[in-house]
C-alpha positions as CSV (number, residue, x, y, z in Angstrom):
1,X,129.1,63.9,138.8
2,X,130.8,64.8,135.5
3,X,130.4,62.3,132.6
4,X,134.2,61.9,132.7
5,X,134.2,59.6,135.7
6,X,130.7,58.2,135.5
7,X,131.9,55.1,133.8
8,X,134.3,54.3,136.6
9,X,131.7,54.2,139.4
10,X,129.3,52.3,137.2
11,X,132.0,49.6,136.6
12,X,133.6,49.4,140.0
13,X,130.6,50.0,142.3
14,X,132.9,51.6,144.9
15,X,131.1,51.5,148.2
16,X,132.9,54.7,149.3
17,X,131.9,56.6,146.2
18,X,129.0,58.4,147.8
19,X,131.0,59.3,150.8
20,X,133.8,60.7,148.7
21,X,131.6,62.8,146.5
22,X,129.7,64.1,149.5
23,X,133.0,65.9,150.4
24,X,133.3,67.7,147.0
25,X,134.3,71.3,147.3
26,X,136.4,70.7,150.4
27,X,133.4,70.5,152.7
28,X,134.3,67.2,154.1
29,X,135.9,67.1,157.6
30,X,137.0,63.5,157.3
31,X,140.2,64.3,155.6
32,X,143.4,66.0,156.6
33,X,144.4,69.6,156.1
34,X,143.9,71.4,152.8
35,X,146.8,71.2,150.4
36,X,148.2,74.3,148.6
37,X,147.3,74.0,145.0
38,X,147.7,77.7,144.2
39,X,150.0,76.9,141.3
40,X,147.2,75.1,139.5
41,X,144.3,76.7,137.7
42,X,141.1,74.7,138.3
43,X,139.6,75.9,135.1
44,X,142.4,74.0,133.2
45,X,141.2,70.7,134.8
46,X,138.6,70.6,132.0
47,X,141.3,69.9,129.5
48,X,144.6,69.2,131.4
49,X,145.3,66.3,133.6
50,X,147.3,68.4,136.2
51,X,148.7,65.4,138.0
52,X,151.8,66.7,136.4
53,X,151.9,70.5,136.3
54,X,154.8,71.0,133.9
55,X,152.9,70.0,130.8
56,X,149.2,70.1,130.2
57,X,148.9,66.7,128.5
58,X,151.1,64.8,131.0
59,X,150.8,62.1,132.2
60,X,149.7,60.5,128.9
61,X,147.8,58.5,127.9
62,X,145.3,58.9,130.7
63,X,141.6,58.0,131.3
64,X,141.3,61.7,132.3
65,X,141.1,62.3,128.6
66,X,138.0,60.1,128.1
67,X,134.3,60.4,128.6
68,X,131.8,57.7,129.3
69,X,130.1,56.5,126.1
70,X,127.7,53.6,126.1
71,X,127.8,53.4,122.3
72,X,131.5,52.4,122.2
73,X,132.9,48.9,122.8
74,X,135.1,50.1,125.8
75,X,132.3,52.3,127.2
76,X,134.6,55.3,126.7
77,X,135.4,57.9,124.1
78,X,138.6,59.9,123.8
79,X,137.9,63.5,124.8
80,X,141.0,65.6,123.9
81,X,140.6,69.3,123.6
82,X,142.8,71.7,121.5
83,X,143.9,73.7,124.6
84,X,145.8,70.7,125.9
85,X,147.5,69.8,122.7
86,X,150.8,70.8,121.2
87,X,150.6,73.8,118.9
88,X,152.5,73.6,115.6
89,X,155.0,76.5,115.1
90,X,156.0,77.9,111.6
91,X,159.1,76.1,110.5
92,X,160.4,78.6,108.0
93,X,160.4,75.9,105.3
94,X,158.9,77.1,102.0
95,X,155.5,75.7,101.3
96,X,154.7,74.9,104.9
97,X,152.5,77.0,107.3
98,X,153.7,80.4,108.2
99,X,151.6,80.8,111.3
100,X,151.1,78.8,114.5
101,X,148.4,76.2,114.1
102,X,146.4,74.5,116.9
103,X,145.9,70.8,116.7
104,X,142.4,69.6,115.7
105,X,141.6,66.6,118.0
106,X,138.4,65.5,116.1
107,X,139.9,62.4,114.5
108,X,141.5,61.3,117.8
109,X,138.2,61.7,119.6
110,X,136.7,59.0,117.4
111,X,138.8,56.5,119.3
112,X,137.4,54.5,122.3
113,X,140.8,54.2,123.9
114,X,144.5,54.5,123.4
115,X,147.1,52.6,121.4
116,X,148.0,49.0,122.2
117,X,151.6,50.0,121.8
118,X,151.1,53.2,123.8
119,X,154.2,55.1,124.9
120,X,153.5,56.3,128.5
121,X,154.7,59.7,129.3
122,X,155.5,61.5,132.6
123,X,157.8,64.3,133.6
124,X,160.1,64.4,136.6
125,X,163.0,66.9,136.1
126,X,166.1,65.6,137.8
127,X,165.1,61.9,137.8
128,X,167.9,59.4,137.6
129,X,166.8,56.0,136.4
130,X,169.9,54.3,137.6
131,X,169.6,55.6,141.1
132,X,165.9,54.8,141.0
133,X,166.6,51.2,139.9
134,X,164.2,51.5,137.1
135,X,163.8,48.8,134.5
136,X,165.8,49.4,131.3
137,X,165.6,48.1,127.8
138,X,168.5,45.8,128.5
139,X,166.8,44.3,131.6
140,X,163.1,44.1,130.9
141,X,162.4,41.2,133.2
142,X,163.1,43.5,136.1
143,X,159.7,45.1,135.5
144,X,158.3,41.9,137.0
145,X,160.3,42.3,140.3
146,X,158.2,42.8,143.4
147,X,160.1,46.0,144.3
148,X,160.2,47.4,140.7
149,X,159.9,51.2,141.1
150,X,158.2,51.6,137.7
151,X,155.4,49.2,136.8
152,X,152.2,48.8,134.8
153,X,149.5,46.4,135.9
154,X,146.3,45.1,134.2
155,X,143.5,46.6,136.2
156,X,141.3,43.6,135.6
157,X,143.7,40.7,136.3
158,X,146.3,42.7,138.4
159,X,149.0,41.0,136.4
160,X,152.2,42.9,135.8
161,X,152.9,43.9,132.2
162,X,156.4,43.7,130.7
163,X,157.8,47.2,130.1
164,X,160.9,49.3,130.1
165,X,161.6,52.9,131.0
166,X,163.9,55.4,129.3
167,X,164.5,59.2,129.3
168,X,164.3,61.1,126.1
169,X,167.9,61.1,124.9
170,X,167.0,63.6,122.1
171,X,166.3,66.4,124.7
172,X,169.2,68.8,125.1
173,X,167.5,70.5,128.1
174,X,167.3,68.0,131.0
175,X,164.4,70.1,132.5
176,X,162.3,69.2,129.4
177,X,163.2,65.5,129.2
178,X,160.2,63.2,129.2
179,X,160.1,59.9,131.1
180,X,159.0,57.3,128.6
181,X,157.6,53.9,129.6
182,X,157.2,51.4,126.7
183,X,155.5,48.0,126.6
184,X,157.8,45.1,125.7
185,X,154.7,43.3,124.4
186,X,151.6,45.1,123.2
187,X,148.8,45.9,125.7
188,X,145.6,44.0,125.2
189,X,142.8,45.8,123.3
190,X,139.9,47.1,125.4
191,X,141.8,46.6,128.7
192,X,142.4,49.1,131.4
193,X,145.9,49.5,132.8
194,X,147.4,51.3,135.8
195,X,150.8,52.9,135.9
196,X,152.6,53.1,139.3
197,X,155.8,55.1,140.0
198,X,157.4,54.8,143.4
199,X,160.6,55.8,145.1
200,X,161.9,57.9,142.2
201,X,165.3,59.3,142.9
202,X,167.6,62.0,141.6
203,X,171.3,61.7,140.8
204,X,172.2,62.1,144.5
205,X,169.9,59.3,145.4
206,X,167.4,61.6,147.1
207,X,163.7,60.8,146.7
208,X,161.7,63.0,144.4
209,X,158.5,64.5,145.8
210,X,155.1,63.5,144.5
211,X,153.3,66.1,142.5
212,X,151.0,68.2,144.7
213,X,147.6,67.2,143.2
214,X,148.6,63.5,143.3
215,X,149.6,63.9,146.9
216,X,146.2,65.3,147.8
217,X,144.6,62.1,146.5
218,X,147.2,59.8,148.0
219,X,147.3,61.4,151.4
220,X,143.6,62.3,151.6
221,X,144.2,66.0,151.7
222,X,141.5,68.4,150.9
223,X,141.8,70.4,147.7
224,X,139.1,72.9,148.2
225,X,138.0,72.6,144.6
226,X,135.0,70.6,143.4
227,X,136.6,69.8,140.0
228,X,139.5,68.1,141.8
229,X,137.3,66.3,144.3
230,X,135.2,64.8,141.6
231,X,138.2,62.8,140.5
232,X,138.9,61.4,143.9
233,X,136.7,58.2,143.5
234,X,138.7,57.4,140.3
235,X,141.9,57.8,142.1
236,X,140.7,55.7,145.1
237,X,139.9,52.9,142.7
238,X,143.5,53.1,141.4
239,X,144.9,53.0,144.9
240,X,142.7,50.0,145.9
241,X,143.8,48.0,142.9
242,X,147.4,48.8,143.5
243,X,147.1,47.8,147.1
244,X,145.5,44.5,146.0
245,X,148.7,44.0,143.9
246,X,150.8,44.7,147.0
247,X,151.7,48.4,146.2
248,X,151.2,50.6,149.3
249,X,149.6,53.9,148.4
250,X,152.1,55.8,150.7
251,X,155.0,54.5,148.5
252,X,153.6,56.1,145.4
253,X,155.1,59.1,143.7
254,X,152.5,59.0,140.9
255,X,149.8,56.7,139.6
256,X,147.3,56.9,136.8
257,X,145.2,54.7,134.5
258,X,144.5,54.4,130.8
259,X,142.4,52.2,128.6
260,X,143.4,50.6,125.3
261,X,141.2,51.0,122.3
262,X,139.0,48.1,121.3
263,X,139.9,45.8,118.4
264,X,136.7,47.0,116.7
265,X,137.7,50.6,117.0
266,X,141.3,49.9,115.8
267,X,140.5,47.7,112.8
268,X,136.9,48.6,112.0
269,X,137.6,51.1,109.2
270,X,139.9,48.8,107.3
271,X,137.6,45.8,107.7
272,X,134.7,47.9,106.5
273,X,136.7,48.9,103.4
274,X,137.5,45.2,102.8
275,X,134.0,43.9,103.3
276,X,132.3,46.7,101.4
277,X,134.7,46.6,98.5
278,X,134.6,42.8,98.1
279,X,130.8,42.8,98.4
280,X,130.8,45.3,95.5
281,X,133.1,43.0,93.6
282,X,130.9,40.0,94.2
283,X,132.2,37.0,92.2
284,X,133.9,39.1,89.6
285,X,137.6,39.9,89.2
286,X,138.7,43.5,89.6
287,X,138.9,45.5,86.4
288,X,142.5,45.8,85.2
289,X,144.4,47.0,82.2
290,X,147.9,45.9,81.0
291,X,149.9,48.8,79.6
292,X,153.4,47.4,79.1
293,X,154.8,43.9,78.5
294,X,158.3,42.9,77.6
295,X,161.8,42.0,78.5
296,X,162.6,45.6,78.8
297,X,161.1,47.0,82.0
298,X,161.0,50.7,82.8
299,X,163.4,51.4,80.0
300,X,166.0,48.7,80.6
301,X,166.5,44.9,80.8
302,X,167.1,43.4,84.1
303,X,169.0,40.1,84.7
304,X,167.1,37.0,85.7
305,X,163.7,38.5,84.5
306,X,162.3,37.3,81.2
307,X,159.1,39.4,81.3
308,X,157.9,42.5,83.1
309,X,154.2,43.4,83.1
310,X,152.9,46.8,84.1
311,X,149.3,48.1,84.3
312,X,146.5,49.5,86.4
313,X,143.5,48.1,88.2
314,X,140.4,49.6,89.7
315,X,139.6,49.8,93.4
316,X,136.6,51.5,95.0
317,X,137.8,54.9,96.3
318,X,136.9,55.7,99.9
319,X,138.8,59.0,100.0
320,X,137.6,62.5,99.5
321,X,139.9,63.3,96.6
322,X,138.8,62.2,93.1
323,X,140.6,59.0,92.2
324,X,142.1,58.8,95.7
325,X,145.0,61.1,94.8
326,X,147.3,62.3,97.6
327,X,145.8,64.8,100.0
328,X,142.5,63.1,100.7
329,X,141.0,61.7,103.8
330,X,138.3,59.1,104.4
331,X,134.9,60.1,102.9
332,X,132.4,60.0,105.7
333,X,128.7,60.7,105.5
334,X,127.6,63.6,107.7
335,X,125.3,62.9,110.6
336,X,122.6,65.3,109.6
337,X,123.9,68.1,111.8
338,X,126.9,68.9,109.7
339,X,129.2,66.6,111.8
340,X,130.5,63.1,111.5
341,X,129.4,60.4,113.9
342,X,132.2,59.0,116.1
343,X,131.6,55.5,114.7
344,X,131.0,56.5,111.1
345,X,132.6,54.3,108.5
346,X,134.2,55.4,105.2
347,X,131.9,55.5,102.1
348,X,132.9,55.3,98.4
349,X,133.1,58.8,97.0
350,X,130.0,59.5,95.0
351,X,129.2,55.8,95.4
352,X,131.1,55.1,92.2
353,X,134.6,56.6,92.2
354,X,137.6,54.4,91.7
355,X,141.3,54.4,92.4
356,X,143.4,53.5,89.3
357,X,146.1,51.6,91.2
358,X,149.4,50.7,89.5
359,X,150.6,47.2,89.4
360,X,153.9,45.7,88.3
361,X,154.6,42.0,87.9
362,X,157.8,40.2,86.9
363,X,158.4,36.7,85.6
364,X,161.7,35.0,86.2
365,X,163.8,33.0,83.8
366,X,163.2,30.0,86.0
367,X,159.5,30.2,85.1
368,X,160.0,30.9,81.4
369,X,163.5,31.1,80.2
370,X,162.7,33.1,77.0
371,X,159.2,34.3,75.9
372,X,160.6,34.6,72.4
373,X,161.3,30.9,72.3
374,X,158.1,29.0,71.4
375,X,159.6,25.8,72.7
376,X,160.6,27.2,76.1
377,X,158.8,25.2,78.8
378,X,156.7,26.8,81.5
379,X,157.4,26.0,85.1
380,X,154.4,27.7,86.8
381,X,155.5,30.0,89.6
382,X,154.0,30.7,92.9
383,X,152.2,34.0,93.0
384,X,153.3,36.5,95.7
385,X,152.9,40.2,96.5
386,X,155.9,42.3,97.3
387,X,155.7,45.2,99.8
388,X,158.3,48.0,99.3
389,X,160.1,50.2,101.8
390,X,159.5,53.7,103.2
391,X,158.1,56.2,100.7
392,X,159.3,54.0,97.9
393,X,158.5,52.8,94.4
394,X,157.6,54.7,91.2
395,X,159.3,53.5,88.0
396,X,162.0,50.9,88.8
397,X,162.4,51.1,92.5
398,X,162.9,48.4,95.1
399,X,160.6,46.0,93.3
400,X,163.1,45.7,90.4
401,X,166.1,45.3,92.8
402,X,168.6,42.5,92.5
403,X,167.5,41.0,95.8
404,X,163.9,40.6,94.6
405,X,165.0,39.3,91.2
406,X,167.3,36.7,92.7
407,X,164.6,35.5,95.1
408,X,162.1,35.3,92.2
409,X,164.4,33.4,89.9
410,X,166.0,31.0,92.5
411,X,162.7,30.0,94.0
412,X,160.4,30.4,91.0
413,X,158.1,33.1,92.4
414,X,156.1,35.5,90.3
415,X,156.1,38.8,92.3
416,X,153.5,41.5,91.7
417,X,153.4,44.8,93.6
418,X,151.4,48.0,94.0
419,X,152.3,51.1,95.9
420,X,151.8,51.6,99.6
421,X,149.7,54.7,98.8
422,X,149.6,57.0,101.8
423,X,153.3,56.3,102.4
424,X,154.7,56.2,98.9
425,X,157.0,58.5,97.0
426,X,153.9,60.0,95.4
427,X,152.7,61.2,98.8
428,X,156.1,62.8,99.4
429,X,156.2,64.5,95.9
430,X,152.6,65.8,96.4
431,X,153.8,67.5,99.6
432,X,151.5,65.5,101.9
433,X,154.3,64.1,104.1
434,X,155.8,67.5,104.9
435,X,152.3,68.9,105.7
436,X,151.8,66.0,108.2
437,X,155.1,66.6,109.9
438,X,154.5,70.3,110.1
439,X,151.0,69.8,111.7
440,X,149.9,66.4,112.9
441,X,146.2,67.4,112.4
442,X,147.0,66.4,108.8
443,X,147.9,62.8,109.7
444,X,144.6,61.4,108.4
445,X,145.8,62.4,104.9
446,X,148.5,59.8,105.3
447,X,146.8,57.1,107.5
448,X,143.5,57.1,105.7
449,X,145.1,56.8,102.3
450,X,147.4,54.0,103.8
451,X,144.3,52.0,104.6
452,X,143.1,52.5,101.0
453,X,146.6,51.2,100.0
454,X,146.0,48.1,102.0
455,X,142.7,47.5,100.2
456,X,144.6,48.0,96.9
457,X,146.9,45.2,97.8
458,X,143.9,43.0,98.6
459,X,142.4,43.7,95.2
460,X,145.7,42.9,93.6
461,X,145.8,39.6,95.4
462,X,142.3,38.8,94.1
463,X,143.6,39.4,90.5
464,X,146.1,36.6,91.1
465,X,143.5,34.1,92.4
466,X,140.5,34.8,90.2
467,X,140.3,32.9,86.9
468,X,139.1,36.2,85.2
469,X,142.1,38.1,86.7
470,X,145.6,38.0,85.5
471,X,145.3,34.3,84.5
472,X,142.9,35.4,81.8
473,X,145.4,37.8,80.1
474,X,147.9,36.6,77.4
475,X,150.6,38.6,79.1
476,X,150.6,36.0,81.9
477,X,150.7,33.0,79.5
478,X,153.3,31.4,77.2
479,X,152.0,29.4,74.3
480,X,148.6,29.1,75.9
481,X,149.9,28.0,79.4
482,X,149.4,30.3,82.4
483,X,152.8,31.0,83.9
484,X,151.8,31.0,87.6
485,X,150.0,28.5,89.7
486,X,146.2,28.8,89.5
487,X,145.0,25.8,91.4
488,X,145.2,27.5,94.8
489,X,143.1,30.5,95.9
490,X,146.1,31.9,97.8
491,X,148.7,34.5,97.3
492,X,151.8,34.9,99.5
493,X,153.3,38.1,100.9
494,X,156.9,39.1,101.1
495,X,157.8,42.6,102.2
496,X,160.7,44.5,103.7
497,X,161.1,47.6,105.9
498,X,157.8,49.5,105.5
499,X,156.6,46.3,103.8
500,X,157.4,44.5,107.0
501,X,155.7,47.3,109.1
502,X,152.4,47.3,107.1
503,X,152.6,43.8,105.8
504,X,151.3,42.3,109.1
505,X,148.2,44.4,108.9
506,X,147.7,43.1,105.3
507,X,148.2,39.4,106.2
508,X,145.9,39.8,109.2
509,X,143.0,41.1,107.1
510,X,143.4,40.1,103.4
511,X,141.0,37.4,102.2
512,X,143.5,35.7,99.9
513,X,146.7,36.0,101.9
514,X,147.5,33.6,104.8
515,X,151.3,33.5,104.8
516,X,153.6,36.5,105.0
517,X,157.3,37.1,105.4
518,X,157.9,40.3,107.2
519,X,161.5,41.4,106.4
520,X,163.2,43.7,108.9
521,X,159.8,44.2,110.4
522,X,158.4,46.7,112.9
523,X,155.3,47.9,114.7
524,X,154.6,51.1,116.4
525,X,156.0,54.1,114.5
526,X,156.2,56.0,117.8
527,X,158.9,53.5,118.8
528,X,160.5,53.2,115.4
529,X,160.9,56.8,114.2
530,X,163.4,58.2,116.7
531,X,165.4,54.9,116.5
532,X,165.5,55.3,112.7
533,X,169.1,56.4,112.4
534,X,168.7,59.2,109.8
535,X,165.3,60.3,111.1
536,X,166.2,63.9,112.0
537,X,168.1,64.7,108.8
538,X,165.4,63.2,106.5
539,X,162.1,64.0,108.3
540,X,162.6,65.0,111.9
541,X,163.9,68.5,111.1
542,X,160.3,69.4,110.0
543,X,158.6,67.8,112.9
544,X,161.1,69.2,115.5
545,X,160.9,72.6,113.8
546,X,157.1,72.6,114.2
547,X,157.2,71.3,117.7
548,X,160.5,72.6,119.2
549,X,159.7,71.7,122.9
550,X,160.9,68.2,123.5
551,X,158.0,67.4,125.9
552,X,155.7,68.3,123.0
553,X,157.7,66.1,120.7
554,X,157.2,63.0,122.9
555,X,153.5,63.8,123.1
556,X,153.3,64.2,119.3
557,X,154.7,60.7,118.8
558,X,152.3,59.3,121.3
559,X,149.3,61.1,119.7
560,X,150.3,60.1,116.2
561,X,150.4,56.4,117.1
562,X,146.7,56.5,118.0
563,X,146.0,57.0,114.3
564,X,148.9,55.0,112.9
565,X,147.4,51.9,114.6
566,X,144.7,51.8,111.9
567,X,147.2,51.3,109.1
568,X,150.2,49.4,110.4
569,X,151.1,46.2,112.3
570,X,150.6,47.7,115.7
571,X,146.8,47.7,115.4
572,X,146.6,44.2,114.0
573,X,149.0,42.1,116.0
574,X,146.1,41.0,118.2
575,X,144.6,39.0,115.3
576,X,147.9,37.3,114.6
577,X,148.0,36.5,118.4
578,X,144.6,34.7,118.1
579,X,142.1,37.4,119.0
580,X,140.4,36.8,115.7
581,X,138.9,39.6,113.5
582,X,135.3,39.2,112.2
583,X,134.8,37.6,108.8
584,X,138.5,36.8,108.6
585,X,140.3,33.5,108.2
586,X,142.0,32.4,111.4
587,X,144.9,30.6,109.7
588,X,147.3,33.4,109.5
589,X,151.1,33.0,109.9
590,X,154.1,35.3,109.6
591,X,157.8,34.8,109.5
592,X,159.8,37.6,111.0
593,X,163.3,38.3,109.6
594,X,165.1,40.9,111.7
595,X,168.6,42.3,111.2
596,X,170.6,42.7,114.4
597,X,171.6,46.3,114.8
598,X,169.4,47.5,111.9
599,X,169.9,51.2,111.4
600,X,166.4,51.9,110.0
601,X,164.0,49.5,111.7
602,X,165.1,48.7,115.2
603,X,165.4,45.0,116.0
604,X,163.8,45.5,119.3
605,X,160.5,46.2,117.5
606,X,160.7,42.7,116.0
607,X,161.1,41.3,119.5
608,X,158.0,43.2,120.7
609,X,156.0,41.7,117.8
610,X,157.3,38.2,118.6
611,X,156.2,38.5,122.2
612,X,152.8,39.9,121.2
613,X,152.0,37.2,118.7
614,X,153.8,34.3,120.3
615,X,156.5,33.8,117.7
616,X,159.4,31.6,118.9
617,X,163.0,32.3,118.1
618,X,165.7,30.2,116.4
619,X,168.0,28.9,119.2
620,X,171.0,29.1,119.8
621,X,170.6,32.8,119.0
622,X,170.1,33.7,122.6
623,X,173.1,31.6,123.8
624,X,175.6,32.4,121.1
625,X,174.5,35.7,119.5
626,X,175.6,39.2,120.5
627,X,173.1,41.4,122.3
628,X,172.9,44.4,124.6
629,X,170.4,42.8,126.9
630,X,171.4,41.0,130.1
631,X,168.8,38.2,129.3
632,X,168.4,38.3,125.5
633,X,165.0,37.7,124.0
634,X,163.3,37.4,127.4
635,X,159.7,36.0,127.2
636,X,160.3,34.7,123.7
637,X,160.2,30.9,123.3
638,X,162.5,28.7,121.2
639,X,161.6,27.1,117.9
640,X,161.3,23.3,118.0
641,X,161.9,22.1,114.5
642,X,160.0,21.1,112.4
643,X,158.0,24.2,113.2
644,X,154.7,25.4,111.8
645,X,153.4,28.8,112.9
646,X,154.9,32.2,113.5
647,X,158.7,32.5,113.9
648,X,161.4,35.1,114.6
649,X,164.8,34.9,113.0
650,X,167.6,37.2,114.0
651,X,170.2,37.7,111.1
652,X,173.7,38.8,112.2
653,X,176.0,40.5,109.8
654,X,179.0,40.2,112.1
655,X,180.7,42.7,114.4
656,X,181.9,46.0,113.1
657,X,185.5,45.9,111.8
658,X,186.6,49.4,110.7
659,X,189.7,48.1,109.1
660,X,187.8,45.9,106.7
661,X,184.7,48.1,106.7
662,X,182.5,45.1,107.3
663,X,179.8,44.3,109.8
664,X,178.0,46.6,112.2
665,X,178.0,47.5,115.9
666,X,175.1,46.9,118.3
667,X,172.8,49.9,118.4
668,X,172.3,52.5,121.2
669,X,169.9,51.4,123.8
670,X,168.2,54.8,124.1
671,X,165.6,56.4,121.8
672,X,168.1,57.3,119.1
673,X,169.2,55.3,116.0
674,X,172.6,54.1,114.8
675,X,174.3,55.5,111.7
676,X,177.7,54.8,110.2
677,X,178.7,58.4,110.8
678,X,178.1,58.0,114.5
679,X,180.3,54.9,114.7
680,X,177.9,52.0,114.3
681,X,179.4,50.5,111.1
682,X,177.4,49.5,108.1
683,X,173.6,49.3,108.0
684,X,172.5,45.6,107.9
685,X,169.0,46.6,106.9
686,X,169.1,44.8,103.5
687,X,171.3,41.9,104.6
688,X,168.6,39.3,105.4
689,X,166.9,39.6,102.1
690,X,170.2,39.1,100.2
691,X,171.3,36.0,102.2
692,X,170.7,32.7,100.4
693,X,169.8,30.8,103.6
694,X,167.2,33.5,104.5
695,X,165.8,33.3,101.0
696,X,165.5,29.5,101.2
697,X,163.7,29.8,104.5
698,X,161.3,32.4,103.1
699,X,160.6,30.1,100.2
700,X,159.8,27.2,102.4
701,X,157.4,29.4,104.4
702,X,155.7,30.7,101.3
703,X,153.9,27.5,100.7
704,X,150.4,26.2,101.1
705,X,151.5,23.9,103.9
706,X,154.1,26.3,105.3
707,X,156.9,25.2,107.5
708,X,159.8,27.1,109.1
709,X,162.8,25.1,108.2
710,X,166.2,25.2,110.0
711,X,168.7,27.0,107.8
712,X,171.1,28.0,110.5
713,X,171.7,24.7,112.4
714,X,173.4,24.8,115.7
715,X,174.6,28.4,115.2
716,X,173.3,31.9,115.0
717,X,171.9,33.0,111.6
718,X,174.7,34.7,109.7
719,X,173.8,37.1,106.9
720,X,175.6,38.8,104.1
721,X,176.9,42.2,105.1
722,X,176.8,45.3,102.9
723,X,179.7,44.0,100.7
724,X,177.6,41.0,99.6
725,X,180.2,38.6,101.1
726,X,179.1,35.7,103.3
727,X,179.9,36.3,106.9
């Protein structure tokens, strides 16, 4: 028996396994006639699934792409081979590859399972989801119906998982349109799931046939090929579990299984960076250097800020590039044979190299009105970190924006920030981001450095809590008094957009951060990117040029998510949901502020986060608010004030009025994003952070004894729109 299926028989103990395997090669006379599989090449079964013959990788993810591995937490190891994977084509863009490039699966094969936010892919040309009666994004509770034609079950508990199905709306050729099945709450780490598709229909309502190889397994038809027969016990286990769930095998058009990566595999690298770096730090503060202090910041004065402070601080460098500059990957020790062990952890380059991370802090006039006035009193501010948006920062930037300055001054918060290295403007300027989009084998250059960036934020937080950190420097004092609170060993987090996408990972893992506000938050870039309104014009043209086949494009997003999990919310929601990480404080809470109809970070992602971590919603949002869903915010509870814990707030900028150029429309329900040019009004992306009620709620949450206060009353939460006027 191949190692690929050994784990299944060991775990299931199928009584029929021996009988099934005795018939390998088509020698068994206990089955029906032999099926015609002449359209398949048995040699490709070593690297293709072949349950779907139109694309080597489909269906995906699949346990067919794993091997048994006793050293991993799940007992599996991903085993993707280059022959199965999309090949990057030359884009014709200067500076990018000029030849076709095969994908290197080495980094993916370090995983012990697939993404907890996995996008499930299949391909049935001509399928009509309406005729099929498939669950849609606007009706996710239908995925729990007994007769649901598309469903996913937990193979262990046999419980149905909340999902929706959609066809790739970006595909111009209906023959190359992927069927995408998405979880409406994340899958559980380490668990095996089974996908079942039944009674799929075309536009005329006619049933679609099952793929030939799947029909061989379903109907007990001989294949005549040992490589196909070796898989039969695994398929029988799927059928038996589905039958235990009430799904008859003869009703199935397709079924397969997949396993989610373990929490250890998803988070282990970042936790190792954290634990190793803080062990090196010991009881010391990180080394830092203040380079600029004054009312004038980045060449200009900014209202409401009495002092800006800029400098650098040292963080151990776990990347291959000196100083951790863009283009590096994690620095792994070789295994003695010139390779890297699958469970190897990053090491500090040369055991002594450091990143010189930038920091910027700003002190509001409410903290010290005028540093030139010796008599000006000090009202010590709360210390908080700010997380910037996609590929942002550099001089000035979002950190110096009026929304941050108003929040700082009105609520007496001293914000400090560093760059989300890996996904900052410096990575774009260095050419790393285009290289990643042109060949996803380069993705570790982004994701590994992003984990280094999360560590940088943790060190910056320590500078705000350690007595030998910023509190020891005169730039953070006025007339001998430190300008921020030092009696607590806690720093708060406030981030927006990318800051809300990576901020949950930071809150979940940082030693000194226990409360975080995730503004216009998201998880799972494979969900977010195509629903990012201007994606194609800003970034997608490179990715789509490199991978022109739309079936490849869907596969690329699914593959990328397996590595993105290590550096964004998607891989860390489990901890916020109570599955605690090792050596990590368990008292972690986040406040989610979503913008209804957001053009850049889809509000549906915030709903997925809320379901996954158990964050309730301000009511009467579901009763009075606008929504595309038939049962808005299904499986999300209601806040009972006073509330302590996670929470979700939906901020509404009002319906789109083209005559006044105010408000925004509800977004499309397919996998595309809204823009003003396509008729969806103004982007409400920045509206929550600019709304006084939202700021007041954030401030109440960013407290030692945090509480989610009611700032909306018996109404939906109404935010400023793009004009800055209260709606």
